[in-house]
Backbone as CSV, one residue per row, in Angstrom:
resi,resn,N_x,N_y,N_z,CA_x,CA_y,CA_z,C_x,C_y,C_z
1,MET,-7.374,-0.580,15.548,-6.401,-1.217,14.671,-6.270,-2.691,15.057
2,ILE,-6.030,-3.510,14.040,-5.826,-4.940,14.274,-4.626,-5.405,13.447
3,LYS,-3.828,-6.245,14.059,-2.638,-6.769,13.389,-2.895,-8.229,13.027
4,TYR,-2.686,-8.565,11.770,-2.831,-9.949,11.320,-1.484,-10.491,10.871
5,ASN,-1.278,-11.760,11.152,-0.150,-12.481,10.608,-0.654,-13.063,9.302
6,LEU,-0.010,-12.719,8.196,-0.462,-13.147,6.876,0.508,-14.158,6.271
7,PHE,-0.006,-14.969,5.361,0.763,-16.031,4.732,0.560,-15.962,3.226
8,CYS,1.666,-15.973,2.490,1.599,-15.965,1.031,1.557,-17.407,0.534
9,LYS,0.500,-17.764,-0.192,0.365,-19.110,-0.739,1.342,-19.364,-1.887
10,ASN,1.838,-18.294,-2.497,2.741,-18.421,-3.630,4.175,-18.756,-3.202
11,CYS,4.725,-18.000,-2.233,6.130,-18.211,-1.847,6.290,-18.671,-0.392
12,SER,5.184,-18.897,0.309,5.169,-19.385,1.701,5.765,-18.401,2.699
13,GLU,5.805,-17.128,2.360,6.330,-16.095,3.266,5.273,-15.720,4.302
14,ASN,5.703,-15.565,5.563,4.848,-15.060,6.634,5.219,-13.611,6.875
15,PHE,4.215,-12.759,7.066,4.481,-11.351,7.374,3.286,-10.787,8.125
16,ASP,3.509,-9.680,8.820,2.459,-9.037,9.588,1.989,-7.791,8.863
17,SER,0.714,-7.442,9.088,0.181,-6.210,8.535,-0.926,-5.698,9.449
18,TRP,-1.065,-4.389,9.506,-2.077,-3.738,10.334,-3.252,-3.313,9.472
19,PHE,-4.466,-3.406,10.053,-5.685,-2.999,9.368,-6.550,-2.207,10.346
20,ALA,-7.383,-1.347,9.814,-8.269,-0.550,10.671,-9.209,-1.465,11.461
21,ASN,-9.666,-2.543,10.828,-10.530,-3.529,11.472,-10.597,-4.762,10.575
22,SER,-11.301,-5.793,11.028,-11.351,-7.035,10.250,-12.089,-6.850,8.924
23,LYS,-13.076,-5.961,8.892,-13.799,-5.699,7.641,-12.878,-5.067,6.603
24,GLU,-11.960,-4.210,7.056,-11.006,-3.573,6.145,-10.105,-4.616,5.485
25,TYR,-9.657,-5.603,6.288,-8.855,-6.690,5.730,-9.637,-7.408,4.630
26,GLU,-10.879,-7.784,4.934,-11.709,-8.512,3.971,-11.939,-7.684,2.702
27,LYS,-12.170,-6.382,2.866,-12.395,-5.492,1.728,-11.156,-5.433,0.835
28,LEU,-9.980,-5.278,1.447,-8.735,-5.204,0.672,-8.432,-6.527,-0.018
29,LYS,-8.683,-7.634,0.670,-8.439,-8.956,0.087,-9.358,-9.177,-1.113
30,LYS,-10.640,-8.853,-0.941,-11.614,-9.034,-2.019,-11.253,-8.177,-3.242
31,SER,-10.738,-6.977,-3.001,-10.350,-6.062,-4.090,-8.966,-6.373,-4.657
32,LYS,-8.308,-7.388,-4.091,-6.969,-7.822,-4.505,-5.925,-6.715,-4.330
33,TYR,-6.058,-5.964,-3.218,-5.081,-4.934,-2.893,-4.053,-5.420,-1.886
34,LEU,-4.172,-6.667,-1.411,-3.170,-7.244,-0.518,-2.167,-7.999,-1.362
35,ASN,-0.882,-7.757,-1.118,0.122,-8.489,-1.874,1.325,-8.807,-0.996
36,CYS,2.029,-9.843,-1.368,3.198,-10.318,-0.633,4.368,-9.349,-0.843
37,PRO,5.070,-8.969,0.239,6.207,-8.060,0.084,7.414,-8.717,-0.598
38,ILE,7.421,-10.051,-0.686,8.540,-10.769,-1.299,8.296,-11.020,-2.794
39,CYS,7.157,-11.663,-3.109,6.921,-12.054,-4.510,5.817,-11.244,-5.191
40,ASN,5.159,-10.357,-4.458,4.106,-9.484,-4.975,2.826,-10.226,-5.368
41,SER,2.701,-11.483,-4.966,1.487,-12.255,-5.248,0.331,-11.720,-4.405
42,ASN,-0.895,-11.848,-4.923,-2.047,-11.449,-4.118,-2.780,-12.672,-3.544
43,LYS,-2.110,-13.815,-3.514,-2.660,-15.038,-2.916,-2.289,-15.054,-1.434
44,ILE,-2.973,-14.199,-0.659,-2.655,-13.970,0.741,-3.775,-14.517,1.620
45,GLU,-3.386,-15.164,2.716,-4.349,-15.681,3.695,-3.915,-15.275,5.093
46,LYS,-4.886,-15.180,6.003,-4.569,-14.913,7.402,-4.078,-16.202,8.044
47,SER,-3.071,-16.074,8.919,-2.606,-17.213,9.715,-3.262,-17.128,11.087
48,LEU,-3.291,-18.234,11.788,-3.786,-18.218,13.156,-2.805,-17.462,14.033
49,MET,-3.330,-16.682,14.953,-2.459,-15.952,15.860,-3.166,-15.712,17.180
50,ALA,-2.378,-15.561,18.220,-2.926,-15.303,19.548,-3.299,-13.831,19.657
51,PRO,-4.423,-13.538,20.321,-4.796,-12.126,20.464,-3.872,-11.404,21.430
52,SER,-3.691,-10.134,21.166,-2.927,-9.272,22.055,-3.926,-8.394,22.781
53,ILE,-4.012,-8.563,24.086,-5.014,-7.858,24.867,-4.372,-6.669,25.574
54,ILE,-4.969,-5.513,25.366,-4.500,-4.306,26.045,-5.454,-4.073,27.205
55,ASN,-4.894,-4.079,28.428,-5.789,-4.045,29.580,-5.708,-2.778,30.420
56,ASN,-4.961,-1.792,29.987,-4.997,-0.543,30.736,-4.694,0.640,29.840
57,LYS,-4.992,1.839,30.336,-4.849,3.056,29.533,-3.399,3.335,29.165
58,ILE,-2.457,2.993,30.020,-1.041,3.237,29.733,-0.615,2.470,28.490
59,GLU,-1.000,1.197,28.409,-0.639,0.395,27.232,-1.319,0.924,25.974
60,LYS,-2.555,1.393,26.089,-3.246,1.957,24.926,-2.516,3.188,24.411
61,ASN,-2.022,4.018,25.320,-1.306,5.224,24.916,0.016,4.898,24.230
62,LYS,0.617,3.757,24.553,1.875,3.368,23.921,1.704,3.125,22.425
63,LEU,0.467,2.781,22.014,0.214,2.544,20.593,0.420,3.815,19.764
64,ASN,0.170,4.955,20.370,0.337,6.222,19.664,1.723,6.774,19.979
65,THR,2.725,6.043,19.590,4.106,6.376,19.926,4.665,7.466,19.041
66,LYS,5.786,7.978,19.480,6.500,8.999,18.719,6.888,8.460,17.343
67,LYS,7.303,7.201,17.271,7.722,6.594,16.001,6.559,6.572,15.000
68,HIS,5.372,6.235,15.490,4.183,6.204,14.640,3.932,7.582,14.033
69,ILE,4.037,8.608,14.851,3.825,9.982,14.392,4.899,10.386,13.382
70,GLU,6.153,9.988,13.630,7.250,10.305,12.708,7.019,9.665,11.343
71,ILE,6.605,8.417,11.349,6.351,7.710,10.082,5.208,8.375,9.329
72,LYS,4.148,8.693,10.034,2.999,9.334,9.408,3.398,10.681,8.801
73,ASN,4.206,11.456,9.533,4.664,12.752,9.023,5.548,12.582,7.790
74,LYS,6.390,11.548,7.779,7.258,11.283,6.623,6.404,10.916,5.405
75,LEU,5.357,10.117,5.615,4.457,9.760,4.516,3.740,11.003,3.976
76,LYS,3.381,11.911,4.860,2.750,13.159,4.418,3.724,13.991,3.594
77,GLU,5.001,13.999,3.991,6.029,14.717,3.213,6.142,14.125,1.808
78,TYR,6.187,12.785,1.725,6.272,12.114,0.422,5.070,12.487,-0.440
79,LYS,3.881,12.470,0.177,2.669,12.787,-0.566,2.752,14.206,-1.124
80,LYS,3.179,15.154,-0.302,3.297,16.541,-0.745,4.299,16.655,-1.901
81,PHE,5.435,15.961,-1.772,6.445,15.982,-2.832,5.871,15.422,-4.130
82,ILE,5.182,14.295,-4.032,4.605,13.658,-5.223,3.588,14.587,-5.875
83,LYS,2.688,15.165,-5.075,1.668,16.062,-5.629,2.286,17.284,-6.315
84,ASN,3.396,17.788,-5.772,4.037,18.983,-6.330,4.902,18.697,-7.545
85,ASN,5.343,17.454,-7.713,6.324,17.159,-8.762,5.866,16.152,-9.817
86,PHE,4.686,15.598,-9.641,4.189,14.603,-10.586,2.769,14.964,-11.011
87,GLU,2.361,14.469,-12.160,1.014,14.736,-12.675,0.073,13.609,-12.249
88,TYR,-1.073,13.982,-11.681,-2.067,13.000,-11.255,-2.878,12.543,-12.466
89,VAL,-2.914,11.220,-12.705,-3.652,10.681,-13.843,-4.823,9.804,-13.404
90,GLY,-5.077,9.739,-12.110,-6.230,9.022,-11.580,-6.222,7.538,-11.899
91,GLU,-7.390,7.039,-12.276,-7.572,5.615,-12.562,-6.863,5.174,-13.848
92,ASN,-6.372,6.119,-14.642,-5.710,5.803,-15.910,-4.217,5.555,-15.753
93,PHE,-3.751,5.289,-14.534,-2.320,5.179,-14.297,-1.659,4.131,-15.200
94,ALA,-2.196,2.927,-15.254,-1.570,1.851,-16.038,-1.489,2.236,-17.522
95,HIS,-2.578,2.781,-18.051,-2.599,3.201,-19.459,-1.569,4.297,-19.721
96,GLU,-1.538,5.308,-18.854,-0.599,6.422,-19.019,0.849,5.945,-18.885
97,ALA,1.105,5.041,-17.948,2.471,4.520,-17.767,2.933,3.787,-19.026
98,ARG,2.035,2.991,-19.615,2.386,2.290,-20.860,2.633,3.278,-21.994
99,SER,1.789,4.307,-22.092,1.940,5.312,-23.155,3.297,5.996,-23.070
100,ILE,3.717,6.311,-21.858,5.025,6.951,-21.679,6.136,5.957,-21.986
101,HIS,6.013,4.737,-21.464,7.061,3.728,-21.644,7.264,3.386,-23.117
102,TYR,6.158,3.211,-23.832,6.261,2.841,-25.240,6.326,4.067,-26.151
103,LYS,6.511,5.227,-25.547,6.762,6.498,-26.233,5.636,6.944,-27.166
104,THR,4.391,6.596,-26.854,3.282,7.134,-27.638,2.842,8.479,-27.071
105,LYS,3.304,8.792,-25.842,3.039,10.095,-25.237,4.312,10.600,-24.599
106,LYS,4.464,11.906,-24.626,5.618,12.505,-23.970,5.095,13.354,-22.821
107,LYS,5.661,13.168,-21.654,5.235,13.921,-20.477,6.401,14.739,-19.959
108,GLU,6.103,15.957,-19.538,7.111,16.815,-18.923,7.431,16.328,-17.509
109,LYS,6.413,15.817,-16.820,6.563,15.372,-15.437,6.285,13.878,-15.362
110,GLY,6.739,13.268,-14.259,6.358,11.891,-13.976,4.880,11.871,-13.628
111,ILE,4.332,10.690,-13.450,2.902,10.580,-13.160,2.674,9.802,-11.873
112,TYR,1.487,10.000,-11.303,1.019,9.162,-10.202,-0.483,9.011,-10.344
113,GLY,-1.001,7.939,-9.773,-2.426,7.686,-9.866,-2.769,6.390,-9.170
114,LYS,-3.889,5.819,-9.553,-4.382,4.609,-8.913,-4.272,3.430,-9.875
115,ALA,-3.861,2.277,-9.303,-3.782,1.045,-10.090,-4.005,-0.125,-9.146
116,SER,-4.613,-1.166,-9.651,-4.795,-2.376,-8.839,-3.465,-3.119,-8.760
117,ILE,-3.373,-4.056,-7.842,-2.165,-4.874,-7.709,-1.911,-5.635,-9.012
118,ASP,-2.972,-6.133,-9.634,-2.811,-6.847,-10.907,-2.221,-5.930,-11.982
119,GLU,-2.705,-4.679,-12.050,-2.163,-3.736,-13.027,-0.694,-3.433,-12.745
120,VAL,-0.361,-3.261,-11.470,1.037,-2.997,-11.100,1.910,-4.181,-11.502
121,ASN,1.447,-5.395,-11.227,2.205,-6.599,-11.606,2.396,-6.689,-13.113
122,GLU,1.357,-6.369,-13.877,1.468,-6.393,-15.339,2.500,-5.367,-15.824
123,LEU,2.474,-4.175,-15.239,3.453,-3.149,-15.619,4.874,-3.631,-15.332
124,LEU,5.078,-4.238,-14.159,6.404,-4.741,-13.802,6.852,-5.839,-14.764
125,GLU,5.914,-6.728,-15.161,6.235,-7.795,-16.107,6.649,-7.226,-17.468
126,GLU,6.108,-6.068,-17.821,6.452,-5.418,-19.087,7.733,-4.596,-18.978
127,GLY,8.327,-4.560,-17.781,9.558,-3.800,-17.593,9.321,-2.323,-17.311
128,ILE,8.114,-1.985,-16.932,7.771,-0.598,-16.623,7.905,-0.411,-15.110
129,GLU,8.866,0.433,-14.722,9.129,0.643,-13.303,7.988,1.422,-12.661
130,THR,7.541,0.931,-11.516,6.485,1.601,-10.757,6.657,1.270,-9.286
131,GLU,6.139,2.107,-8.452,6.213,1.902,-7.005,4.828,2.090,-6.400
132,VAL,4.567,1.372,-5.320,3.337,1.545,-4.552,3.708,2.366,-3.322
133,VAL,3.017,3.479,-3.132,3.300,4.377,-2.013,2.075,4.438,-1.110
134,PRO,2.239,4.203,0.200,1.093,4.367,1.114,0.595,5.809,1.054
135,TRP,-0.708,5.996,0.975,-1.273,7.325,0.802,-2.059,7.712,2.048
136,ILE,-1.610,8.746,2.732,-2.270,9.247,3.930,-3.337,10.259,3.525
137,ASN,-4.561,10.078,4.010,-5.615,11.040,3.704,-5.310,12.382,4.349
138,ASP,-5.623,13.467,3.657,-5.353,14.813,4.159,-6.062,15.090,5.476
139,LYS,-7.217,14.495,5.686,-8.005,14.801,6.880,-7.628,13.986,8.090
140,GLU,-6.697,13.032,7.942,-6.258,12.252,9.095,-5.391,13.095,9.979
141,ASN,-5.562,12.903,11.298,-4.739,13.647,12.270,-3.442,12.936,12.530
C-alpha cells in the first residue's frame, strides 16, 4: 500500500488517499476515477511528500490494525445489504438512474451498478441523487 497526498486543481483542497501501488494510482487517474472529496472534480494531482519508512516487523504489523479490519467488515456489510436490497444494472447505471428519475421506467427496488466519475457528476447536475460506495471484492481477506 502507498499513501499519496493529493491536490485538487479545481478547489485547491489537499487530501490523502491510499493506493495498492503507484501503478494503481496512475490507472485510476487515467480512467478519471479519482475525484476531490470537496468539489468532486477529477482534476487531481499528486503533491510532493516525504516517504514513510517502515523499518521493522512490529511497525509493519501495526498497519493491519483492528480499525482497518472493522472498516473492511463494515464495507462488506454494506455490500451485502446493497446486493440483497437493490437491483444490479451493471454498466447501465447512469441510463437506468435517468430512466427512473424521469419516470420512463418504474422499478420495485433501487438500483446499483457501475458509473464513471463524469457520469456521476452529470447525474448530480441533473438533480439525480447518487452515492459512490467503496466496493470490497468477495475474495479479499
